[in-house]
C-alpha positions as CSV (number, residue, x, y, z in Angstrom):
1,X,98.4,104.9,101.5
2,X,99.5,101.5,102.6
3,X,100.0,100.9,106.2
4,X,103.7,100.0,105.9
5,X,104.7,103.3,104.2
6,X,107.2,105.9,105.4
7,X,105.7,109.4,105.1
8,X,109.2,111.0,104.8
9,X,111.3,108.7,102.6
10,X,108.4,106.9,100.8
11,X,109.7,103.4,101.6
12,X,107.1,100.7,100.8
13,X,107.1,96.9,100.9
14,X,109.4,95.2,98.4
15,X,108.0,92.2,96.4
16,X,109.7,89.1,95.3
17,X,109.8,85.3,95.5
18,X,110.7,82.9,98.3
19,X,112.7,80.0,96.8
20,X,112.6,76.7,98.7
21,X,115.3,74.0,98.7
22,X,113.3,72.2,96.0
23,X,113.3,75.5,94.0
24,X,109.6,76.1,94.3
25,X,108.8,79.8,94.2
26,X,106.1,81.5,96.2
27,X,105.4,85.2,96.5
28,X,106.5,87.2,99.5
29,X,106.9,90.7,100.8
30,X,109.8,92.5,102.5
31,X,108.2,95.0,104.9
32,X,110.1,98.2,105.8
33,X,110.9,98.8,109.5
34,X,108.3,101.5,110.1
35,X,107.5,103.0,113.5
36,X,104.8,105.4,114.6
37,X,106.5,108.3,116.4
38,X,105.0,111.2,118.2
39,X,106.9,114.5,118.0
40,X,106.2,117.8,119.8
41,X,105.6,120.6,117.3
42,X,106.4,123.7,119.3
43,X,105.2,126.2,116.7
44,X,101.7,124.8,116.9
45,X,101.7,123.7,120.5
46,X,100.7,120.1,119.8
47,X,102.0,116.7,119.0
48,X,102.1,115.2,115.5
49,X,102.2,111.5,114.9
50,X,104.3,110.4,111.9
51,X,104.7,106.9,110.4
52,X,108.4,106.7,109.6
53,X,111.0,104.2,108.6
54,X,114.1,104.0,110.8
55,X,116.0,106.1,108.1
56,X,113.2,108.6,108.3
57,X,113.6,108.9,112.1
58,X,117.3,109.5,111.7
59,X,116.5,112.2,109.2
60,X,114.1,113.9,111.6
61,X,116.8,113.8,114.3
62,X,119.2,115.5,111.9
63,X,117.0,118.1,110.3
64,X,114.5,118.8,113.1
65,X,110.8,118.1,113.3
66,X,109.8,121.6,112.2
67,X,111.7,121.4,108.9
68,X,110.5,117.9,108.2
69,X,106.8,118.8,108.8
70,X,107.2,121.9,106.6
71,X,108.6,119.7,103.8
72,X,105.8,117.1,104.2
73,X,103.2,119.9,103.9
74,X,104.9,121.3,100.9
75,X,104.6,117.9,99.2
76,X,100.8,117.8,100.0
77,X,101.0,115.4,102.9
78,X,98.4,116.0,105.6
79,X,100.1,116.3,109.0
């Protein structure tokens, strides 16, 4: 797993070329806006730390952390 990777949405760095004024091309990466967030998991009485993109954080706010963690575990992710 790369460090800039969302556990929920699967967003990863994008790759492409940076083009200068003289049209020279060099490789570059677009990194997703990932944050490490700590959520209280009431069913287990502990905190879980998730690496999420901002869209993933909004998804957790909408669906709830319990449902999201259950979905991650169903996909084989260690939480």
